[in-house]
Residue, then its C-alpha position, 0 to 999 in steps of 0.5 A: m500500500s505504501d509503495k503505491k502511495s510513494i509511486k503516486k507521489k513520485l509521479i505527481l512530483e515528476g509531472l509537476f517538474a515536467f509541467l514547469i519545464v514545459l512552461i519555461p519558454i512561455l514564461f520567458y516570452w510572457y513580456k511579449y504578450i503585454p501591451i507596450g507602454s501600459q503602466t498596469y497589467t492585470f492577470l488573474g485578478i492581480e494588478f502589476g505595475t511598472n515598479g520603476f521601469d518605463d512600462v509593465s512589459e519592460s518590468f516583466y522582461y526583467y522579472f522573467s529573465k531572472i525567474v526562468p533561469l532560476l526556476a530551471l536551476v532549482i529544478w536541476f538542483i532538486t533532481s540532480k544526483d551528481w556529487w557536484y550538485y552543490a555547485i549549482l547553488i552558485p548560479i542559483s544565488m546569483y539569479s536570486f540576488q538579481l531577482f531581488s534587485v529587479l523586484t526592489f528596483r529603485s536605483g535604476i541599476v540592474d545586475e551591478n552589485e550582486v556579484m559581491y553577494v555571490i562571492v560570499v556564497t561561492m566562498v561557502v559552496v566551493p570548499i564543500v564541493y572540493f571536500i566532497r570531490v577529494k573524498l570521492v577521488d580518494k575512495h574511487v581513484h586512489g582506493i582509499d576508504l576512510d571508513a576501512m582505515d578508521a576500522e583498522l586503526q580501531i583494531l590496532k588500538e584494541k590490540e595495543e590495549l590488550r598487549k598492555e593489559r597482558q604486560k601488566l598481568e605478566q608483571r603482576q604474575k612475576t611479583v606474585s611469584k616472587k612473593m611466594 
């Protein structure tokens, strides 16, 4: 019963991702369907304004030029099974900061200062990806299995402790035999 539910949930989720991927080109060119020069646009009862741009068509161009790649990258990040998928966080952060900049458009400058924020994210993500890579290379290329090495070191420690205990017992046995 639970297998059917998990399969059904997986199919629904994959169908949602497929639907979003199909919508990507439509979303990207959505600004072309908005009348040029209009100051407001109503869609599904939601009214959109210019938000500092010349017209709504231009603002939608900037919105969806950030939302569409961000959506594609998020889908890729969620569905990726590769070891390096954390590296996808760098362009995701870049488009996120750019989208935030476009949504809070006040200064008239778009895509200028976001690189400073992305550098911080990059400084966190790159070492994580590098350490994952090092562990994978050590294990699969050089044949170094850290878990096996830890187990072997633990066995050696136990042997050393047993040897020390044996020496102590032998010392005690000698002292007892001398007393007799």
